[in-house]
C-alpha positions as CSV (number, residue, x, y, z in Angstrom):
1,M,168.2,152.3,177.5
2,T,169.4,153.9,174.3
3,P,171.2,157.2,174.8
4,S,169.6,160.2,173.0
5,R,170.8,163.4,171.5
6,P,169.3,166.7,172.7
7,G,166.9,166.6,169.7
8,G,165.6,163.2,170.8
9,G,167.5,160.9,168.3
10,P,169.8,158.1,169.4
11,T,173.5,158.6,169.8
12,S,176.4,156.3,169.1
13,S,178.3,154.2,171.6
14,V,181.1,151.6,171.4
15,R,182.3,149.2,174.0
16,A,185.1,146.7,173.2
17,W,187.2,144.3,175.1
18,R,189.4,141.2,174.7
19,P,188.4,138.4,177.0
20,R,190.7,135.6,178.1
21,V,189.0,133.1,175.8
22,P,191.0,131.1,173.2
23,G,189.8,131.9,169.7
24,V,188.2,135.3,170.6
25,A,190.2,138.2,169.3
26,E,187.7,140.9,170.3
27,V,184.2,141.5,171.5
28,L,182.4,144.6,170.4
29,H,179.0,146.0,171.6
30,A,177.9,149.1,169.7
31,R,175.1,151.4,168.9
32,F,175.3,153.5,165.8
33,A,172.8,156.1,164.8
34,Q,174.3,157.3,161.6
35,H,177.8,155.9,161.2
36,A,178.5,154.1,158.0
37,Y,181.5,151.7,157.8
38,P,183.6,152.1,154.6
39,M,184.8,149.1,152.8
40,H,187.3,147.3,155.1
41,V,188.7,143.9,156.0
42,H,189.4,141.9,159.1
43,D,191.9,139.1,159.5
44,A,189.3,137.4,161.8
45,W,185.8,135.9,161.3
46,T,183.1,138.4,162.2
47,L,180.2,136.9,164.0
48,L,177.4,139.5,164.2
49,V,173.9,139.8,165.7
50,V,171.8,143.0,165.4
51,D,169.5,143.5,168.4
52,D,167.7,146.7,167.3
53,G,167.3,148.1,163.8
54,A,169.0,146.6,160.8
55,V,172.2,146.9,158.8
56,R,172.7,147.1,155.0
57,Y,176.1,146.0,153.8
58,E,178.0,144.8,150.7
59,L,180.0,141.6,150.7
60,G,181.3,139.8,147.6
61,R,179.9,142.6,145.5
62,R,176.3,141.8,146.6
63,E,174.0,143.7,148.9
64,H,172.8,142.0,152.1
65,G,170.8,142.9,155.2
66,T,170.7,141.8,158.9
67,P,167.2,141.7,160.3
68,R,166.9,140.9,164.0
69,D,166.3,137.1,163.7
70,T,169.6,136.4,161.8
71,V,173.1,135.6,162.7
72,T,175.7,137.1,160.3
73,L,179.1,135.5,159.6
74,L,181.5,137.6,157.6
75,P,184.7,135.8,156.5
76,P,188.2,137.1,157.0
77,Q,190.1,139.0,154.2
78,V,186.8,139.7,152.3
79,P,186.0,143.4,152.1
80,H,182.6,144.6,153.4
81,N,181.0,147.8,154.5
82,G,177.9,148.6,156.6
83,A,175.3,151.3,157.2
84,P,172.0,151.7,159.2
85,A,169.0,150.6,157.2
86,S,166.9,153.3,158.8
87,R,167.4,156.6,160.5
88,E,166.9,154.9,163.9
89,G,170.3,153.3,163.5
90,F,171.1,149.9,164.9
91,R,172.5,148.1,168.0
92,K,174.8,145.1,167.4
93,R,177.0,142.6,169.2
94,V,180.1,141.2,167.5
95,V,182.6,138.5,168.3
96,Y,185.7,138.4,166.2
97,L,187.0,134.8,166.0
98,D,190.5,133.8,164.9
99,G,191.1,130.9,162.5
100,T,191.3,128.2,165.1
101,W,187.6,127.9,165.5
102,L,186.3,127.9,161.9
103,D,187.5,126.0,158.9
104,P,189.0,128.2,156.2
105,G,187.1,126.1,153.7
106,L,183.9,127.8,154.9
107,V,184.9,131.2,153.4
108,G,183.2,130.6,150.1
109,A,180.0,129.4,151.8
110,A,180.0,132.5,154.1
111,V,180.4,134.9,151.2
112,D,177.5,133.2,149.4
113,A,175.2,133.2,152.4
114,P,176.4,135.3,155.3
115,D,173.0,135.9,156.9
116,L,171.7,132.7,158.7
117,V,168.1,132.5,159.8
118,D,168.6,130.0,162.6
119,A,166.9,130.3,166.0
120,P,169.1,127.7,167.8
121,L,172.3,129.5,166.5
122,R,170.9,132.9,167.5
123,R,170.2,131.6,171.0
124,R,173.7,130.1,171.3
125,V,175.3,133.4,170.2
126,G,173.3,135.2,172.8
127,L,174.4,132.9,175.5
128,L,178.0,133.2,174.3
129,H,177.8,137.0,174.7
130,D,176.3,136.6,178.2
131,A,179.3,134.5,179.3
132,L,181.8,136.8,177.6
133,A,180.5,139.7,179.6
134,R,181.0,138.0,183.0
135,P,184.6,138.1,184.3
136,G,185.5,134.6,185.6
137,D,183.2,132.7,183.3
138,E,185.8,132.2,180.6
139,L,185.4,128.4,180.7
140,E,181.7,128.7,180.1
141,A,182.4,131.2,177.2
142,E,184.8,128.7,175.6
143,S,182.2,126.0,175.9
144,R,179.5,128.2,174.4
145,L,181.8,129.1,171.6
146,A,182.4,125.4,170.8
147,L,178.6,125.0,170.4
148,V,178.4,128.1,168.2
149,A,181.2,126.8,165.9
150,E,179.5,123.4,165.7
151,R,176.3,125.0,164.5
152,L,178.1,127.2,162.0
153,H,179.8,124.2,160.5
154,A,176.6,122.3,160.2
155,R,174.8,125.3,158.5
156,L,177.6,126.2,156.1
157,R,178.7,122.7,155.3
158,P,175.4,120.6,155.1
159,G,177.4,117.5,154.3
160,G,178.9,117.5,157.8
161,A,181.8,119.0,159.6
162,G,184.0,116.0,158.6
163,E,183.7,116.7,154.9
164,S,187.0,117.8,153.4
165,A,187.5,121.5,152.8
166,A,187.0,122.8,149.3
167,A,190.2,123.3,147.2
168,P,191.6,126.8,147.6
169,P,191.1,129.1,144.5
170,P,194.1,129.4,142.2
171,R,196.6,132.1,143.2
172,G,197.2,135.2,141.1
173,L,198.8,138.6,141.1
174,A,196.2,140.1,143.4
175,A,196.6,137.4,146.1
176,D,200.4,137.8,145.9
177,L,200.1,141.5,146.4
178,R,197.8,140.9,149.4
179,D,200.4,138.6,151.0
180,L,203.1,141.2,150.4
181,L,200.9,143.9,152.0
182,D,200.3,141.6,155.0
183,E,204.0,140.8,155.4
184,R,204.9,144.5,155.3
185,L,201.9,145.8,157.2
186,V,203.8,148.2,159.5
187,E,206.6,149.4,157.2
188,G,204.5,149.4,154.1
189,V,205.7,148.9,150.5
190,A,205.7,151.3,147.6
191,L,203.8,150.2,144.4
192,G,207.0,150.5,142.4
193,A,208.8,148.1,144.8
194,A,205.8,145.8,144.9
195,G,205.7,145.7,141.1
196,A,209.4,145.0,140.9
197,L,209.0,142.1,143.3
198,L,205.9,140.7,141.6
199,G,206.9,141.4,138.0
200,A,204.0,143.7,137.2
201,H,203.5,147.4,136.4
202,P,202.1,149.3,139.4
203,T,198.9,150.3,137.5
204,H,198.3,146.7,136.7
205,L,198.8,145.8,140.3
206,V,196.1,148.3,141.4
207,R,193.6,147.2,138.8
208,A,194.2,143.5,139.5
209,F,193.8,143.9,143.3
210,S,190.7,146.1,143.0
211,R,189.1,143.8,140.6
212,R,189.8,140.7,142.7
213,F,189.0,142.1,146.2
214,G,186.7,145.0,145.5
215,I,189.0,147.4,147.4
216,P,192.2,149.3,146.3
217,P,195.5,148.2,147.9
218,H,195.9,151.4,149.9
219,Q,192.5,151.0,151.5
220,Y,193.2,147.4,152.3
221,L,196.4,148.3,154.0
222,V,194.8,151.1,156.1
223,T,192.0,148.9,157.4
224,R,194.4,146.1,158.2
225,R,196.4,148.7,160.2
226,V,193.3,149.8,162.0
227,D,192.6,146.2,162.9
228,R,196.2,145.9,164.3
229,A,195.7,149.1,166.3
230,R,192.5,147.8,167.8
231,G,194.3,144.8,169.2
232,L,197.1,146.9,170.6
233,L,194.7,149.3,172.3
234,L,192.8,146.4,173.9
235,D,196.1,145.1,175.1
236,G,196.6,148.4,177.0
237,R,199.0,150.3,174.6
238,P,198.5,154.1,174.6
239,P,197.1,155.4,171.3
240,A,200.4,157.1,170.3
241,E,202.3,153.8,170.7
242,A,199.5,151.8,169.0
243,A,199.7,154.2,166.1
244,A,203.4,153.7,165.6
245,A,203.3,149.9,166.1
246,A,200.5,149.6,163.6
247,G,202.2,151.6,160.9
248,F,200.6,155.0,161.1
249,A,202.6,158.2,160.9
250,D,201.4,159.4,164.3
251,Q,198.4,159.4,166.6
252,A,196.5,162.0,164.5
253,H,196.9,159.8,161.4
254,L,195.5,156.8,163.3
255,T,192.6,158.8,164.8
256,R,191.5,160.0,161.4
257,H,191.3,156.5,159.9
258,F,190.1,154.9,163.1
259,R,187.1,157.3,163.4
260,R,186.3,156.7,159.7
261,V,186.2,152.9,160.1
262,L,184.8,152.5,163.6
263,G,183.0,155.8,164.3
264,T,184.9,156.6,167.5
265,T,188.4,157.7,168.5
266,P,191.2,155.3,169.6
267,A,191.2,156.8,173.1
268,R,187.5,156.2,173.6
269,F,187.7,152.7,172.1
270,A,190.5,151.8,174.5
271,A,188.7,153.3,177.5
272,S,185.4,151.5,176.8
273,G,186.7,148.4,178.5
274,R,184.8,145.3,179.7
275,P,181.1,145.6,180.3
276,A,180.2,145.9,184.0
277,A,179.6,142.6,185.8
278,G,176.9,144.1,188.0
279,P,176.9,146.0,191.3
280,P,179.2,144.7,194.0
281,V,177.8,142.4,196.7
282,P,177.5,144.4,199.9
283,R,179.7,143.2,202.7
284,R,178.1,142.1,205.9
285,P,179.3,144.0,209.0
286,V,181.7,141.9,211.1
287,R,180.3,141.3,214.6
288,R,183.0,141.5,217.3
289,P,182.6,139.9,220.7
290,A,181.7,142.3,223.5
291,G,184.7,143.7,225.3
292,T,187.1,143.5,222.4
């Protein structure tokens, strides 16, 4: 049942956990009534299904949508945002996958066509979420994930999964700055220092990065730090420690950006935990022999 505000409208809720399944960085189940994601990036593939409502988002400088019959795959390191397509909001389930399960050569195809209308794929993703929600079923979840990855490869590379990956795009100043920001994610780097290292004026760096990736360098760095903090929180680190380890000035600094990106606080996110596996099985009373 969808939670409601006193006025009758839906509220927001977030539940996140990190299962012991190779390739899965995070699982997120969320309901958002009004929250709009700003432009942000992940270092993982985002596999998304919307169960109620719909999401409008921008990826690769183009508008997209996620009706209920689609599976959406957002590639790593490509900025995107997201907002409810109606005032009823949306309910979604997300699996964040690391690079071990999907070919980096699929990034271009995912940017061109992130929303896949594919009933078998949608069914496989649903079964994957069912397994991920049950403690002890990690082997089933890994098997389900393999079938999902197989279907994604088939859809995004019609020539077959054995086809060689497309050649990577030529590198440039923007990509060099992105690598530098990733290398110095926690300690950060001043634009002047980055310009000296890369041989470019700071203003040119900002313009080149924003033109290439659709997001300014400082916003890229903040959202990557939020991603780092999410993982630390799911590993059990307290918000204050996660803030420092992810490069934020303090817990308040992390909370401000975390709430803006994810619509909840670090503490609530960390406490959301794994979905319940169901009520415990009642124990049968032990019968003792008479006279004992």
